[in-house]
Every structure is written in C-alpha cells, then in structure tokens.
Backbone as JSON, one array per atom type, in Angstrom:
{
  "sequence": "XXXXXXXXXXXXXXXXXXXXXXXXXXXXXXXXXXXXXXXXXXXXXXXXXXXXXXXXXXXXXXXXXXXXXXXXXXXXXXXXXXXXXXXXXXXXXXXXXXXXXXXXXXXXXXXXXXXXXXXXXXXXXXXXXXXXXXXXXXXXXXXXXXXXXXXXXXXXXXXXXXXXXXXXXXXXXXXXXXXXXXXXXXXXXXXXXXXXXXXXXXXXXXXXXXXXXXXXXXXXXXXXXXXXXXXXXXXXXXXXXXXXXXXXXXXXXXXXXXXXXXXX",
  "N": [[-6.09, 24.94, 22.45], [-9.59, 25.22, 22.9], [-11.52, 22.36, 23.86], [-14.13, 22.08, 22.78], [-14.1, 23.82, 20.59], [-12.08, 22.64, 19.09], [-13.25, 20.13, 18.54], [-15.44, 20.98, 17.04], [-14.14, 22.03, 14.79], [-13.04, 19.68, 13.76], [-15.38, 18.31, 13.13], [-16.41, 19.94, 11.14], [-14.53, 19.53, 9.12], [-14.96, 16.8, 8.68], [-17.6, 17.01, 7.71], [-17.14, 18.5, 5.36], [-15.74, 16.66, 3.74], [-17.59, 14.49, 3.61], [-19.82, 15.77, 2.49], [-18.85, 16.58, -0.03], [-18.24, 14.08, -1.25], [-20.8, 12.98, -1.16], [-22.25, 14.71, -2.86], [-20.92, 14.28, -5.25], [-21.45, 11.6, -5.84], [-24.12, 11.03, -5.31], [-25.13, 9.69, -3.07], [-25.52, 10.89, -0.7], [-24.24, 12.01, 2.52], [-24.41, 10.32, 4.64], [-23.45, 7.69, 4.75], [-20.84, 7.99, 5.37], [-20.76, 9.78, 7.53], [-22.3, 8.71, 9.71], [-20.94, 6.23, 10.68], [-18.42, 7.37, 11.35], [-19.0, 9.33, 13.3], [-19.98, 7.65, 15.27], [-17.89, 5.75, 15.78], [-15.49, 7.24, 16.0], [-16.0, 9.72, 17.28], [-17.57, 8.92, 19.36], [-20.35, 9.22, 19.54], [-23.66, 8.36, 20.42], [-25.52, 5.85, 18.61], [-28.18, 6.43, 17.72], [-28.26, 9.2, 17.91], [-26.23, 9.79, 16.16], [-27.34, 8.93, 13.75], [-29.49, 10.72, 13.61], [-28.1, 13.15, 13.34], [-26.83, 12.56, 10.91], [-29.0, 12.41, 9.13], [-29.89, 15.06, 9.13], [-27.67, 16.16, 7.94], [-27.77, 14.98, 5.44], [-29.9, 16.34, 4.37], [-28.67, 18.82, 4.22], [-26.7, 18.2, 2.34], [-28.3, 17.68, 0.09], [-29.52, 20.19, -0.15], [-27.31, 21.81, -0.69], [-26.46, 20.8, -3.11], [-28.61, 20.15, -4.84], [-29.94, 22.49, -5.8], [-28.02, 23.68, -7.47], [-27.7, 21.62, -9.36], [-30.26, 21.5, -10.48], [-30.38, 24.04, -11.59], [-28.48, 23.81, -13.6], [-29.71, 22.01, -15.2], [-29.42, 19.28, -14.74], [-30.7, 17.58, -12.92], [-33.45, 15.36, -13.04], [-36.39, 16.17, -12.29], [-39.08, 15.33, -12.47], [-38.85, 12.55, -12.86], [-37.48, 11.96, -10.51], [-39.37, 12.56, -8.44], [-41.33, 10.69, -9.08], [-40.02, 8.2, -8.7], [-39.39, 8.54, -6.05], [-41.82, 8.34, -4.73], [-42.38, 5.59, -4.97], [-40.23, 4.65, -3.48], [-40.83, 5.59, -0.92], [-43.19, 4.17, -0.33], [-42.08, 1.62, -0.32], [-40.33, 1.88, 1.85], [-42.07, 2.11, 4.02], [-43.26, -0.42, 3.85], [-41.01, -1.97, 4.34], [-40.51, -1.34, 7.01], [-42.75, -2.51, 8.16], [-42.44, -5.26, 7.7], [-40.13, -5.81, 8.96], [-39.77, -7.31, 11.23], [-40.22, -9.88, 10.4], [-38.74, -10.95, 8.19], [-35.44, -12.34, 7.67], [-32.87, -10.4, 8.52], [-30.09, -10.59, 8.24], [-29.67, -12.43, 6.15], [-30.92, -11.02, 4.08], [-29.22, -8.81, 3.96], [-26.81, -9.94, 3.03], [-27.58, -10.88, 0.48], [-28.2, -8.43, -0.62], [-25.68, -7.26, -0.58], [-24.38, -8.84, -2.49], [-25.83, -8.08, -4.75], [-25.1, -5.36, -4.89], [-22.36, -5.61, -5.4], [-22.39, -6.79, -7.94], [-23.71, -4.72, -9.37], [-21.86, -2.62, -9.04], [-19.64, -3.64, -10.46], [-20.76, -3.83, -13.03], [-21.25, -1.14, -13.55], [-18.66, -0.11, -13.73], [-17.7, -1.48, -16.0], [-19.48, -0.54, -17.98], [-19.0, 2.22, -17.88], [-16.35, 2.54, -18.75], [-16.6, 1.65, -21.25], [-18.98, 2.27, -22.88], [-19.24, 5.07, -22.73], [-17.39, 6.55, -24.11], [-17.93, 8.21, -26.25], [-19.28, 10.23, -25.13], [-18.01, 12.24, -23.21], [-18.73, 14.1, -21.26], [-20.96, 13.03, -20.15], [-23.64, 13.88, -20.23], [-25.36, 13.66, -22.34], [-28.26, 13.74, -24.54], [-31.13, 11.82, -23.57], [-33.45, 9.11, -23.1], [-35.91, 8.12, -20.86], [-36.09, 4.82, -19.86], [-37.74, 1.67, -19.29], [-39.47, 2.26, -17.07], [-41.39, 0.97, -15.33], [-39.73, -1.06, -14.22], [-37.93, 0.59, -12.94], [-39.57, 1.75, -10.98], [-40.23, -0.54, -9.51], [-37.66, -1.3, -8.64], [-37.03, 0.95, -7.08], [-38.91, 0.71, -5.09], [-37.93, -1.61, -3.87], [-35.51, -0.55, -2.98], [-36.47, 1.18, -1.04], [-37.56, -0.68, 0.78], [-35.27, -2.12, 1.61], [-33.86, 0.01, 2.71], [-35.57, 0.73, 4.81], [-35.43, -1.56, 6.4], [-32.73, -2.09, 6.94], [-31.53, 0.29, 7.49], [-30.1, 1.84, 5.62], [-29.09, 4.18, 3.08], [-31.12, 5.14, 0.23], [-29.91, 6.02, -2.08], [-27.64, 4.59, -2.8], [-28.65, 2.43, -4.07], [-30.43, 3.45, -5.98], [-28.98, 5.07, -7.76], [-27.26, 3.29, -9.38], [-29.45, 1.85, -10.39], [-30.92, 3.71, -11.96], [-28.91, 4.34, -13.76], [-27.96, 1.91, -14.94], [-30.23, 0.39, -15.61], [-32.34, 2.1, -16.45], [-31.31, 3.75, -18.36], [-30.3, 6.29, -17.82], [-28.01, 8.98, -17.94], [-24.93, 8.95, -16.06], [-24.25, 11.28, -14.56], [-26.68, 12.65, -14.5], [-28.23, 10.79, -13.12], [-26.92, 10.86, -10.64], [-27.37, 13.55, -9.89], [-30.18, 13.59, -9.78], [-30.61, 11.73, -7.76], [-29.49, 13.1, -5.59], [-31.41, 15.08, -5.31], [-33.62, 13.53, -4.53], [-32.87, 12.28, -2.09], [-32.88, 14.29, -0.21], [-35.58, 14.89, 0.12], [-36.52, 12.51, 1.24], [-35.0, 12.34, 3.62], [-35.83, 14.56, 5.09], [-38.36, 14.12, 6.32], [-37.73, 11.96, 8.04], [-35.73, 13.1, 9.63], [-37.12, 14.98, 11.14], [-38.55, 13.35, 12.88], [-36.48, 12.21, 14.41], [-35.49, 14.54, 15.55], [-37.66, 15.34, 17.11], [-37.54, 13.4, 19.03], [-35.35, 14.1, 20.45], [-32.88, 13.37, 19.5], [-31.11, 14.83, 18.02], [-28.3, 16.51, 18.34], [-27.28, 19.74, 18.89], [-24.65, 20.83, 19.09], [-23.14, 18.96, 17.81], [-24.43, 18.48, 15.37], [-24.68, 21.01, 14.07], [-21.98, 22.11, 13.32], [-21.15, 19.97, 11.68], [-23.13, 19.91, 9.69], [-22.73, 22.41, 8.53], [-20.18, 22.07, 7.39], [-20.85, 20.01, 5.61], [-22.66, 21.29, 3.87], [-21.02, 23.21, 2.62], [-19.1, 21.48, 1.52], [-20.72, 19.97, -0.21], [-21.49, 21.95, -2.01], [-19.02, 22.53, -3.18], [-18.56, 20.01, -4.27], [-20.49, 19.86, -6.3], [-19.48, 21.58, -8.25], [-17.13, 20.25, -8.92], [-18.22, 17.88, -9.91], [-19.52, 18.6, -12.3], [-17.39, 19.04, -13.94], [-15.74, 16.84, -13.89], [-14.86, 13.75, -15.54], [-17.41, 11.43, -16.43], [-16.85, 8.7, -16.23], [-14.86, 8.47, -14.29], [-16.2, 9.38, -12.05], [-18.11, 7.37, -11.85], [-16.41, 5.26, -11.26], [-15.48, 6.06, -8.72], [-17.93, 5.95, -7.33], [-18.47, 3.19, -7.6], [-16.35, 2.12, -6.12], [-17.03, 2.94, -3.54], [-19.41, 1.53, -3.31], [-18.48, -1.15, -3.42], [-16.97, -1.24, -1.05], [-19.03, -0.76, 0.78], [-20.59, -3.05, 0.37], [-18.88, -5.07, 1.31], [-18.67, -4.32, 4.03], [-21.33, -4.61, 4.85], [-21.67, -7.35, 4.52], [-19.84, -8.38, 6.36], [-20.91, -7.35, 8.74], [-23.39, -8.64, 8.73], [-22.62, -11.36, 8.94], [-21.58, -11.29, 11.47], [-23.81, -10.97, 12.93], [-24.85, -8.4, 13.25], [-27.14, -6.92, 12.72], [-29.36, -5.98, 14.63], [-32.58, -6.85, 15.88]],
  "CA": [[-7.41, 25.21, 21.87], [-10.69, 24.68, 23.69], [-11.97, 21.08, 23.29], [-15.35, 22.25, 21.97], [-13.7, 24.44, 19.32], [-11.34, 21.63, 18.34], [-14.2, 19.15, 18.04], [-16.23, 21.62, 15.98], [-13.29, 22.09, 13.6], [-12.95, 18.32, 13.22], [-16.67, 17.98, 12.55], [-16.52, 20.69, 9.88], [-13.7, 18.8, 8.14], [-15.73, 15.59, 8.36], [-18.71, 17.41, 6.87], [-16.63, 18.88, 4.04], [-15.43, 15.44, 2.98], [-18.82, 13.73, 3.37], [-20.66, 16.53, 1.58], [-18.28, 16.52, -1.37], [-18.45, 12.73, -1.77], [-22.23, 12.8, -1.36], [-22.67, 15.45, -4.05], [-20.3, 13.67, -6.43], [-21.94, 10.25, -6.12], [-25.56, 10.93, -5.14], [-25.51, 8.81, -1.97], [-25.6, 11.63, 0.56], [-23.04, 11.84, 3.32], [-24.68, 9.49, 5.8], [-22.64, 6.49, 4.73], [-19.56, 8.36, 5.98], [-20.94, 10.51, 8.78], [-22.8, 7.88, 10.81], [-19.91, 5.42, 11.34], [-17.34, 8.19, 11.92], [-19.5, 9.91, 14.55], [-20.12, 6.59, 16.27], [-16.63, 5.07, 16.11], [-14.4, 8.18, 16.3], [-16.42, 10.76, 18.23], [-18.29, 8.32, 20.47], [-21.74, 9.67, 19.58], [-24.6, 7.24, 20.38], [-25.93, 5.56, 17.24], [-29.41, 7.13, 17.36], [-27.92, 10.6, 17.71], [-25.42, 9.86, 14.94], [-28.26, 8.84, 12.63], [-30.21, 11.99, 13.56], [-27.19, 14.13, 12.73], [-26.61, 12.18, 9.53], [-30.18, 12.78, 8.35], [-29.84, 16.51, 8.94], [-26.59, 16.45, 6.99], [-28.24, 14.59, 4.11], [-30.69, 17.49, 3.91], [-27.7, 19.84, 3.85], [-26.1, 17.77, 1.07], [-29.29, 17.91, -0.96], [-29.7, 21.64, -0.31], [-26.13, 22.39, -1.3], [-26.21, 20.26, -4.45], [-29.79, 20.06, -5.72], [-30.24, 23.76, -6.47], [-27.07, 23.84, -8.56], [-27.98, 20.64, -10.38], [-31.49, 21.92, -11.16], [-30.03, 25.22, -12.39], [-27.72, 23.37, -14.78], [-30.55, 21.06, -15.92], [-28.93, 17.91, -14.56], [-31.69, 16.79, -12.19], [-34.73, 15.05, -13.67], [-37.27, 16.3, -11.14], [-40.28, 14.5, -12.64], [-38.46, 11.17, -12.59], [-37.13, 11.86, -9.1], [-40.57, 12.51, -7.61], [-42.01, 9.42, -9.35], [-39.3, 7.13, -8.02], [-39.43, 8.78, -4.6], [-43.1, 7.8, -4.24], [-42.2, 4.14, -4.82], [-39.29, 4.43, -2.38], [-41.54, 5.83, 0.33], [-44.06, 3.01, -0.1], [-41.21, 0.52, 0.04], [-39.79, 2.09, 3.2], [-43.14, 1.74, 4.96], [-43.37, -1.87, 3.8], [-39.84, -2.52, 5.02], [-40.7, -1.2, 8.46], [-43.8, -3.44, 8.59], [-41.99, -6.65, 7.62], [-38.79, -5.89, 9.56], [-39.71, -8.36, 12.25], [-40.54, -11.18, 9.81], [-37.66, -11.44, 7.35], [-34.12, -12.47, 8.26], [-32.11, -9.26, 8.03], [-28.73, -10.97, 7.86], [-29.74, -13.02, 4.8], [-31.22, -9.94, 3.15], [-28.04, -7.97, 3.83], [-25.84, -10.63, 2.19], [-28.11, -10.81, -0.88], [-28.07, -7.04, -1.03], [-24.26, -7.03, -0.85], [-24.09, -9.48, -3.78], [-26.41, -7.21, -5.76], [-24.28, -4.16, -4.99], [-21.11, -5.98, -6.06], [-22.68, -6.95, -9.37], [-24.0, -3.4, -9.92], [-20.62, -1.87, -9.1], [-18.84, -4.14, -11.57], [-21.42, -3.46, -14.28], [-21.05, 0.29, -13.76], [-17.28, 0.09, -14.19], [-17.61, -1.96, -17.39], [-20.2, 0.36, -18.88], [-18.38, 3.55, -17.88], [-15.12, 2.53, -19.54], [-16.87, 1.14, -22.57], [-20.0, 2.93, -23.68], [-19.32, 6.52, -22.64], [-16.26, 7.21, -24.74], [-18.43, 9.24, -27.14], [-19.97, 11.25, -24.32], [-17.12, 12.45, -22.09], [-19.36, 14.87, -20.21], [-21.98, 12.21, -19.52], [-24.91, 14.58, -20.13], [-26.01, 13.63, -23.65], [-29.71, 13.56, -24.49], [-31.48, 10.47, -23.19], [-34.87, 8.79, -22.93], [-36.14, 7.24, -19.71], [-36.54, 3.5, -20.28], [-38.08, 0.67, -18.28], [-39.98, 2.94, -15.87], [-41.93, 0.0, -14.35], [-38.63, -1.68, -13.49], [-37.4, 1.61, -12.05], [-40.47, 1.86, -9.83], [-40.05, -1.74, -8.7], [-36.36, -1.21, -7.97], [-37.1, 2.0, -6.06], [-39.63, 0.11, -3.97], [-36.98, -2.49, -3.18], [-34.58, 0.33, -2.28], [-37.14, 1.64, 0.17], [-37.67, -1.8, 1.72], [-33.94, -2.36, 2.17], [-33.53, 1.15, 3.55], [-36.36, 0.66, 6.03], [-35.06, -2.72, 7.22], [-31.31, -2.12, 7.29], [-31.06, 1.62, 7.85], [-29.14, 2.34, 4.64], [-29.68, 5.16, 2.18], [-31.61, 4.61, -1.02], [-29.1, 6.47, -3.2], [-26.67, 3.57, -3.17], [-29.36, 1.52, -4.96], [-31.13, 4.12, -7.08], [-28.05, 5.57, -8.77], [-27.02, 2.24, -10.39], [-30.72, 1.49, -11.01], [-31.19, 4.66, -13.03], [-27.81, 4.33, -14.73], [-27.82, 0.64, -15.65], [-31.51, -0.16, -16.05], [-33.26, 3.07, -17.04], [-30.64, 4.49, -19.42], [-30.06, 7.67, -17.41], [-26.58, 9.26, -17.82], [-24.51, 8.85, -14.67], [-24.33, 12.56, -13.87], [-28.09, 12.94, -14.28], [-28.65, 9.89, -12.05], [-26.37, 11.39, -9.41], [-28.07, 14.78, -9.56], [-31.55, 13.25, -9.41], [-30.54, 11.07, -6.46], [-29.3, 14.15, -4.59], [-32.71, 15.72, -5.11], [-34.53, 12.61, -3.83], [-32.48, 11.95, -0.72], [-33.28, 15.39, 0.66], [-37.01, 14.73, 0.4], [-36.65, 11.37, 2.16], [-34.37, 12.61, 4.91], [-36.52, 15.63, 5.81], [-39.39, 13.54, 7.19], [-37.09, 11.16, 9.08], [-34.99, 13.97, 10.53], [-38.07, 15.6, 12.07], [-38.86, 12.36, 13.91], [-35.33, 12.13, 15.31], [-35.42, 15.8, 16.3], [-38.72, 15.33, 18.13], [-37.12, 12.47, 20.08], [-34.18, 14.63, 21.12], [-31.68, 12.68, 19.01], [-30.3, 15.74, 17.2], [-27.5, 17.37, 19.24], [-26.91, 20.94, 18.15], [-23.21, 21.03, 19.05], [-22.58, 18.0, 16.87], [-25.08, 18.6, 14.08], [-24.47, 22.3, 13.41], [-20.71, 22.21, 12.56], [-21.1, 18.95, 10.64], [-24.0, 20.34, 8.59], [-22.06, 23.53, 7.85], [-19.16, 21.47, 6.54], [-21.51, 19.25, 4.54], [-23.23, 22.23, 2.89], [-19.9, 23.76, 1.84], [-18.52, 20.38, 0.74], [-21.64, 19.64, -1.29], [-21.4, 23.02, -3.01], [-17.78, 22.29, -3.92], [-18.71, 18.77, -5.02], [-21.26, 20.09, -7.52], [-18.58, 22.17, -9.25], [-16.23, 19.19, -9.37], [-18.97, 16.89, -10.66], [-19.82, 19.08, -13.65], [-16.16, 19.08, -14.73], [-15.06, 15.54, -13.87], [-15.39, 12.76, -16.48], [-18.4, 10.53, -15.82], [-16.27, 7.38, -15.96], [-14.14, 8.52, -13.01], [-17.22, 9.47, -11.01], [-18.68, 6.03, -11.72], [-15.4, 4.45, -10.58], [-15.55, 6.45, -7.31], [-19.15, 5.39, -6.79], [-18.32, 1.74, -7.51], [-15.44, 1.83, -5.01], [-17.82, 3.07, -2.32], [-20.37, 0.42, -3.3], [-17.75, -2.37, -3.05], [-16.67, -1.15, 0.39], [-20.29, -0.89, 1.49], [-20.99, -4.45, 0.27], [-18.03, -5.83, 2.23], [-19.04, -3.98, 5.41], [-22.64, -5.2, 5.14], [-21.48, -8.79, 4.65], [-19.17, -8.62, 7.65], [-21.88, -7.04, 9.79], [-24.39, -9.69, 8.72], [-22.03, -12.59, 9.47], [-21.39, -11.1, 12.9], [-25.11, -10.79, 13.56], [-24.9, -7.0, 13.7], [-28.43, -6.27, 12.45], [-30.24, -6.32, 15.75], [-34.0, -6.65, 15.62]],
  "C": [[-8.48, 24.53, 22.71], [-11.21, 23.4, 23.05], [-13.2, 21.21, 22.4], [-15.01, 22.84, 20.6], [-12.96, 23.43, 18.46], [-12.28, 20.58, 17.74], [-15.04, 19.73, 16.91], [-15.45, 21.7, 14.68], [-13.18, 20.72, 12.95], [-14.26, 17.91, 12.54], [-16.89, 18.72, 11.23], [-15.72, 20.0, 8.78], [-14.4, 17.52, 7.7], [-16.88, 15.92, 7.4], [-18.28, 17.8, 5.47], [-16.39, 17.65, 3.17], [-16.71, 14.69, 2.62], [-19.72, 14.45, 2.38], [-20.16, 16.48, 0.15], [-18.51, 15.15, -2.01], [-19.93, 12.5, -2.06], [-22.73, 13.49, -2.61], [-22.12, 14.83, -5.32], [-20.95, 12.35, -6.83], [-23.44, 10.08, -5.95], [-26.02, 10.05, -4.0], [-25.7, 9.57, -0.67], [-24.34, 11.39, 1.37], [-23.2, 10.89, 4.48], [-23.83, 8.25, 5.89], [-21.28, 6.73, 5.37], [-19.76, 8.91, 7.38], [-21.33, 9.6, 9.93], [-21.72, 7.03, 11.45], [-18.79, 6.24, 11.97], [-17.79, 8.82, 13.25], [-19.56, 8.86, 15.65], [-18.78, 6.05, 16.73], [-15.54, 6.03, 16.56], [-14.8, 9.17, 17.38], [-17.24, 10.21, 19.4], [-19.73, 8.78, 20.62], [-22.65, 8.44, 19.55], [-25.22, 7.09, 18.99], [-27.19, 6.32, 16.83], [-29.14, 8.61, 17.1], [-27.07, 10.77, 16.45], [-26.31, 9.79, 13.7], [-29.05, 10.13, 12.48], [-29.36, 13.09, 12.94], [-26.98, 13.85, 11.26], [-27.78, 12.59, 8.65], [-30.22, 14.29, 8.1], [-28.77, 16.89, 7.92], [-26.95, 16.02, 5.57], [-29.1, 15.71, 3.52], [-29.75, 18.6, 3.47], [-27.02, 19.5, 2.53], [-27.04, 18.07, -0.09], [-29.48, 19.4, -1.22], [-28.52, 22.27, -1.02], [-25.91, 21.97, -2.74], [-27.41, 20.39, -5.37], [-30.06, 21.35, -6.48], [-29.31, 23.98, -7.66], [-27.36, 22.87, -9.7], [-29.24, 20.99, -11.17], [-31.18, 23.1, -12.09], [-29.32, 24.84, -13.68], [-28.43, 22.24, -15.53], [-29.98, 19.64, -15.87], [-29.96, 17.02, -13.87], [-32.95, 16.58, -13.03], [-35.77, 15.02, -12.54], [-38.5, 15.41, -11.26], [-39.96, 13.04, -12.34], [-38.16, 10.98, -11.11], [-38.35, 11.74, -8.2], [-41.33, 11.2, -7.83], [-41.34, 8.27, -8.62], [-39.36, 7.29, -6.51], [-40.73, 8.26, -4.0], [-42.99, 6.3, -4.01], [-41.26, 3.82, -3.66], [-39.98, 4.59, -1.03], [-42.46, 4.66, 0.68], [-43.22, 1.8, 0.33], [-40.66, 0.65, 1.45], [-40.82, 1.74, 4.27], [-43.3, 0.24, 5.01], [-42.21, -2.54, 4.53], [-39.96, -2.45, 6.53], [-41.72, -2.21, 8.97], [-43.32, -4.88, 8.64], [-40.62, -6.85, 8.29], [-38.68, -7.02, 10.56], [-39.95, -9.75, 11.71], [-39.35, -11.77, 9.06], [-36.33, -11.49, 8.11], [-33.22, -11.37, 7.7], [-30.72, -9.64, 7.55], [-28.7, -11.56, 6.45], [-30.01, -11.95, 3.76], [-29.99, -9.08, 2.91], [-27.0, -8.62, 2.91], [-26.3, -10.62, 0.73], [-27.96, -9.41, -1.45], [-26.62, -6.72, -1.37], [-23.85, -7.65, -2.18], [-24.62, -8.61, -4.92], [-25.57, -5.96, -5.98], [-22.97, -4.46, -5.71], [-21.31, -6.12, -7.55], [-22.92, -5.58, -10.03], [-22.74, -2.56, -10.06], [-19.74, -2.31, -10.26], [-19.43, -3.76, -12.92], [-21.23, -1.98, -14.59], [-19.65, 0.58, -14.26], [-17.14, -0.32, -15.66], [-18.3, -1.0, -18.35], [-19.52, 1.71, -18.99], [-17.15, 3.6, -18.77], [-15.33, 1.96, -20.94], [-17.77, 2.05, -23.38], [-19.93, 4.43, -23.69], [-18.15, 7.24, -23.3], [-16.71, 8.32, -25.68], [-19.14, 10.36, -26.41], [-19.14, 11.55, -23.08], [-17.75, 13.23, -20.95], [-20.48, 14.1, -19.52], [-23.33, 12.88, -19.4], [-25.62, 14.64, -21.48], [-27.5, 13.43, -23.48], [-30.03, 12.09, -24.24], [-32.99, 10.34, -23.12], [-35.0, 7.82, -21.77], [-36.73, 5.93, -20.21], [-36.91, 2.67, -19.06], [-38.56, 1.32, -16.97], [-40.6, 1.96, -14.87], [-40.84, -0.7, -13.54], [-37.99, -0.67, -12.51], [-38.25, 1.79, -10.81], [-40.32, 0.65, -8.91], [-38.74, -1.69, -7.93], [-36.34, -0.16, -6.88], [-37.87, 1.51, -4.84], [-38.74, -0.81, -3.16], [-35.96, -1.67, -2.39], [-35.19, 0.84, -0.98], [-37.26, 0.55, 1.22], [-36.34, -2.06, 2.42], [-33.55, -1.23, 3.11], [-34.28, 1.09, 4.87], [-35.93, -0.46, 6.96], [-33.64, -2.63, 7.75], [-30.75, -0.76, 7.67], [-30.01, 2.17, 6.91], [-29.86, 3.32, 3.72], [-30.1, 4.54, 0.87], [-30.75, 4.97, -2.22], [-28.13, 5.42, -3.69], [-27.31, 2.52, -4.07], [-29.88, 2.25, -6.18], [-30.2, 4.7, -8.13], [-27.71, 4.48, -9.79], [-28.3, 1.79, -11.08], [-31.03, 2.42, -12.17], [-30.15, 4.55, -14.14], [-27.8, 3.08, -15.58], [-29.12, 0.16, -16.27], [-32.34, 0.83, -16.86], [-32.61, 3.94, -18.11], [-30.39, 5.95, -19.1], [-28.55, 7.9, -17.34], [-26.16, 9.35, -16.35], [-24.64, 10.18, -13.93], [-25.78, 12.96, -13.59], [-28.64, 12.06, -13.15], [-28.17, 10.39, -10.7], [-27.12, 12.64, -8.96], [-29.5, 14.51, -9.1], [-31.59, 12.57, -8.05], [-30.34, 12.1, -5.35], [-30.6, 14.88, -4.29], [-33.62, 14.83, -4.25], [-34.16, 12.4, -2.37], [-32.84, 13.06, 0.25], [-34.73, 15.29, 1.06], [-37.22, 13.62, 1.43], [-36.15, 11.72, 3.55], [-35.15, 13.63, 5.74], [-37.55, 15.07, 6.78], [-38.77, 12.76, 8.34], [-36.37, 12.04, 10.1], [-35.91, 14.63, 11.55], [-38.41, 14.65, 13.21], [-37.72, 12.27, 14.92], [-35.19, 13.4, 16.15], [-36.46, 15.82, 17.41], [-38.39, 14.39, 19.28], [-35.92, 12.98, 20.87], [-32.88, 14.0, 20.68], [-30.87, 13.53, 18.04], [-29.59, 16.71, 18.14], [-26.95, 18.54, 18.44], [-25.4, 21.09, 18.01], [-22.5, 20.05, 18.12], [-23.12, 18.24, 15.46], [-24.7, 19.89, 13.35], [-23.13, 22.39, 12.67], [-20.6, 21.18, 11.45], [-21.92, 19.38, 9.43], [-23.4, 21.51, 7.82], [-20.99, 23.0, 6.9], [-19.76, 20.73, 5.36], [-22.03, 20.2, 3.46], [-22.13, 22.8, 2.0], [-19.29, 22.68, 0.95], [-19.4, 19.98, -0.43], [-21.6, 20.68, -2.4], [-20.13, 22.87, -3.85], [-17.9, 21.05, -4.8], [-19.49, 18.96, -6.31], [-20.39, 20.69, -8.62], [-17.62, 21.11, -9.8], [-16.98, 18.2, -10.27], [-19.24, 17.33, -12.1], [-18.59, 19.04, -14.55], [-15.47, 17.71, -14.83], [-15.67, 14.6, -14.9], [-16.32, 11.79, -15.77], [-17.79, 9.19, -15.43], [-15.52, 7.37, -14.63], [-15.1, 8.67, -11.84], [-17.86, 8.1, -10.76], [-17.7, 5.11, -11.0], [-15.38, 4.77, -9.09], [-16.78, 5.85, -6.66], [-19.02, 3.88, -6.6], [-17.41, 1.34, -6.36], [-16.19, 1.91, -3.68], [-18.8, 1.91, -2.19], [-19.68, -0.88, -2.89], [-17.44, -2.38, -1.56], [-17.93, -1.38, 1.21], [-20.75, -2.35, 1.49], [-20.19, -5.31, 1.24], [-18.44, -5.58, 3.68], [-20.38, -4.61, 5.79], [-22.51, -6.71, 5.33], [-20.86, -9.13, 6.0], [-20.14, -8.41, 8.8], [-22.94, -8.13, 9.88], [-23.86, -10.99, 9.31], [-21.78, -12.5, 10.97], [-22.69, -10.91, 13.66], [-25.34, -9.37, 14.03], [-26.21, -6.3, 13.45], [-29.42, -6.69, 13.52], [-31.69, -6.01, 15.41], [-34.59, -5.67, 16.63]]
}
C-alpha cells in the first residue's frame, strides 16, 4: 500500500476515536489528536495544534447539530459562558509572561483531580433517579459559572489546553446542569472558540491538508457516532469516562510541569 494512503487510513482511525471521545465527553478531540500527531506521526507541534483546532470544529459540527435537534444543548448558557471564556483567553495571553506556568499547571492538575473525584461521587450517588441524565433543571450560580469560564479561558490561553475539560465539571458540579446537557453545551462552545484560532493557524501555514483532511473526516464521522452513543449511554458511565480522562490529563500536566515543559 502506498505510504500516503496508509497514513491517511491511520489518520482516519485516529480521527474516529478522537471524535467519538470528544462528542461523548464534551472536550473535543484535541487532547488526543495533538500528542498523537506529534509523538507518533512526527508532525511539528504548531502544525499538530492547527490540525487539532480544525478537528475540534469538525467535532462540534458533527455533534452540536444533533444535540441541538434533541434539545440537549443549552445555547443561551453556552454563548454566555463562551463570552467569559474569550475574555479570559485574552487575559491569559496578556499575563502569560508574568505568571509561573509550571505552578499554575500543578494547581490546575489538583483542581482537575478534585473535580474528577467529585464527578464520580455525584454520578454514582445522585443520578440513580435520572438514568438518562436529562431531567428538567434550573441554571444555578451563574456568576460562579462566568468566573469559572473566565478562569478556563485564562488557563487555556496560558497552557494551550481546551476549555471543555474545565467547563464540563463546572456546569455539572457548580451550576446544576445534567451531565449530558453539560457535554452537549460544551461541544457547542468549543467549535466557536476553535474557529477563530484555526483561522490564525491556517493563515500562518500551520494547517497541512494531507494531515488535516483525513483526520477531520474521521473526527466528523466519529463525533456523529459518539452523539448516538451518548444519548443511549447512562450518564454515570459517561461521567466515569470523563473523569478518567481528567485524571490522566492531570497526571500528564503535573509531569510536564515538573520537567519544565511549559516553555515561555
């Protein structure tokens, strides 16, 4: 088989997996795509991030429409929190040269660990009466949600991580949003955020068509499959999957921080 065809097939498989996980958990596929492209396929980090951002748009496109159709996404809440995230991201970029990124990363990892544990406890305790996880709800503590979304933007701007890994537990644990609704709303938000960033990377020439196109195709299909799985899977198992990813992410950030991996 021709090397280009073989690589394209591998990228499609990568996209399928990343898109499905992204749609199921609301974190997008960038957490999977960026390190795999860099470590396995040898793609330079800036080009890997550019591809990842395009794939996040594909994840959002493949999942958001279905979630909106089934009334899972809270669009009004998503746009409100997205505004705070954008302001936070700009602030994070401005103070990136002042704060110690390694210390921030370790504190962030501790926060993620606590949030992951709290999500597991709540999922296996409080949701026994709501197996589908889509019961009626009221948005609570909106000011705290705005503040937390701003922090998500700051961390994202400083450390290059997605905001979904923060905003899903924020909506679920603090604002009283059912886990599936939080996931669906996060999928809607990450597409809006990634679109602006992806254009910048494209204008710099950091989006390689031969890498991005097959990966994005796989992501779109995987995200579409993930939406069907998400509507049928119990919320507690989805929360457990999300928490597992969060724990792994916290460990990786701690290791990277201790090794001085957050270059200024």
